[in-house]
N, C-alpha and C positions, 0 to 999 in steps of 0.2 A: 538539610535531613541526607540523611544514607539511606539512598532506596533499595540499597543490596541489605541489609541488615537483616537477620534472618533468627527467628526462635532458637534458643541454644540446646533446647530439647528436643521439639519437634524439626527443626532444619526449616520450616516454611516462614516465607516472607513473613515480617511483624504484620499485626493489622494496620498499624498506623503508618506501614510503608504504604500496604494495599487500599488505604483510605484516600493518602494524600494520590496516589496514581489513578483511581479512579475520577477522584474532584478534578484534577489537572485535565483527565481526558476530558470528561464534561465539561469542562469550562472552555477548551478547546473548540468540543462539537456544538457548544451555543453561540461562539463566537464564528465561527462559520455559519451556522444559520442566518445569525445577523447581518454578515456580508452579504449571504447571497439574498435575501429582504432588502437588503438595501438596494444591491444591482438589480436586482427584479424592478424596482420599484421605479428607479434612475429610467429605467428602460421603457417603463410605461409610461415617463414622461416625455418621450423622446429621446432620450441623452445616450449618449455611447461609451463606453469605458475607452481604457487606454488613452495613449496619448493622442494628441490631435495629430495629424499630417504634415507636413512641414510646406508641401505643395497642396495647396487650398481644393476642393473637390470639382471647383468648379474651374480651375486652372488645368487639371490634371488632364482633358481632352488635348487641350492647345498644345501643351507640354508635348506629348505624346507624339500629334500630327507634324510638331518641328521637329520631331526628335526622328520623323520617317523620312521626313525631306531632306535630310543630311545636316541639321546643324547638331556640332557637340553638346557632349554632356556639359563640359566646363562654361561655354558659351550661356546653356539655359538655365545654369544655374547662377551664372551672372546675370544673366535677363530679370529672373526672378527674387535673386538675394537669397538663394537658398545654398546649400551643401551640394554637394555634388554626391554626394551618399542620398540626398532626399530626392535629386533626380532621376540617379540609378534606381531609387524605388519606386518611383512611377513607371520607370519604364522596364522593369525587372524584364517581363517576360517579351519584351521585344531587343534584348541585348543580343549579340551574335553567338554567345556562349552559354546561353540562355538553354538548357535541356527540359523539356517538360516531363516532371515527375510524376509519375503514376500512381495514383493514390492507392495505395494497398490498404488491405484489409488489416487493423490492426485489431489483435485481440481486445478483449475488454479485460480491464483488472480484474485480478482473483477476487472474491469476497471472501471475508472470514467467515467460517462458523464455528459456532459452540455446540461440542460436545462432551458429553459426560463419560472421563475417562474414569475407572476404576481406581481405586486406592492400589491395589498390589501391584497394578502397571505404571502409576506416577510413583510408587516409593521406589521399585525398581530403575524407573527411569533417570532419578535422582541420582544414583550411582552410576550411570554412565555417562562417557564421556560424548556430549552430545554440540552440536552447532551451535553458535549465536540466536540465530533467529528461533532453533528449537528449545533453548533455554532461556528465554526471554520468556515462550508463550507458556512453558511449565511453572517459570516463576510467577507470573501474574495471573496463573489460575487461582480461582476461588474455590477452596476448598465447602464440599457440602457433607453435612453428616448425614448419615442413614442408619440407624440402630448402632449397633456395634461397631459399623465400619464409614468407610467416608468417599466420595467421590472427588475428583479433582474437574471442574468444571474450566476446561481449557479452550480460549478465543484464537484462531488462526487461520491461515489458508489451508486449502486442502492440500494443497504438496506438503506442509509442515506435518498438518496430522498423518500423512503417508509415511513420512519422513519417521516420525517418531514409532509407528506402529512396524516398522522395519527394524526400529531398535531392541522393540523389547521382545523378538524373533524369539531369544534365550528361553522364555518363558514356559513353552511348546516343547523343551527337552532337546537332548543332541546326544551327539558322541560323547560318553564321560559325565553330561548333565543329567543329575536325578531332576524327573519330573514332579514338582509341587501340584496337584490337581487343582486346587486354590488358585493357584497363580495363571495356569494353563486357560482354567475359566474367564480369568479375568482378561487376560490376556485377547480369548475369542468374541469377548462381550465387545472390547473396544474395536475390535476388526468388522464387527457386524456394523459398528455406529461408522466406522472411517467408510464401511465401505458403501455406504450411500453417498459419498461425495466423488464428485468426479475429481481424478485424479490429471495433472497437468503435468508428471514427470517427476524425477526425482528432485 
């Protein structure tokens, strides 16, 4: 299926495309939930995920002590019938070129936010050259009919919402550009909604 197919008159993604994308997203989320539940159940039974270390836990202390006494990595690998890499892993923090890596605070990934974008703003943005992430957010938006008009329910990280807002700045008018009150009102309405989100930069 062509996931970029659009309605020839409105230019919006076909409803079948939106259905397929939403179905695939729901299936992926269900798969993640099932995997998470399986891991939690395994942990409750005492199982640990991941590959087992080549050097057994009960031998690690002996390997480390012997290494500190001057035994080479190659000799330890022969003694325990494992690879040199396995020994290096067991004594990684004891190696001469090991440097302690300070744990830096890693910012949490941005969570997506869903905002209703006025239809006049969405229509304008469809005519603008957008970055791939911005275009994807717009294309995956869900149209919500409201009386005579409509809004586009857009789900994206705050940074993308802020960039989309900056793209529709011309709706406020400028030198040589006529102001359409309805469009300016729509842009400011979207601005009010975006302003509730924390900006993480451009």
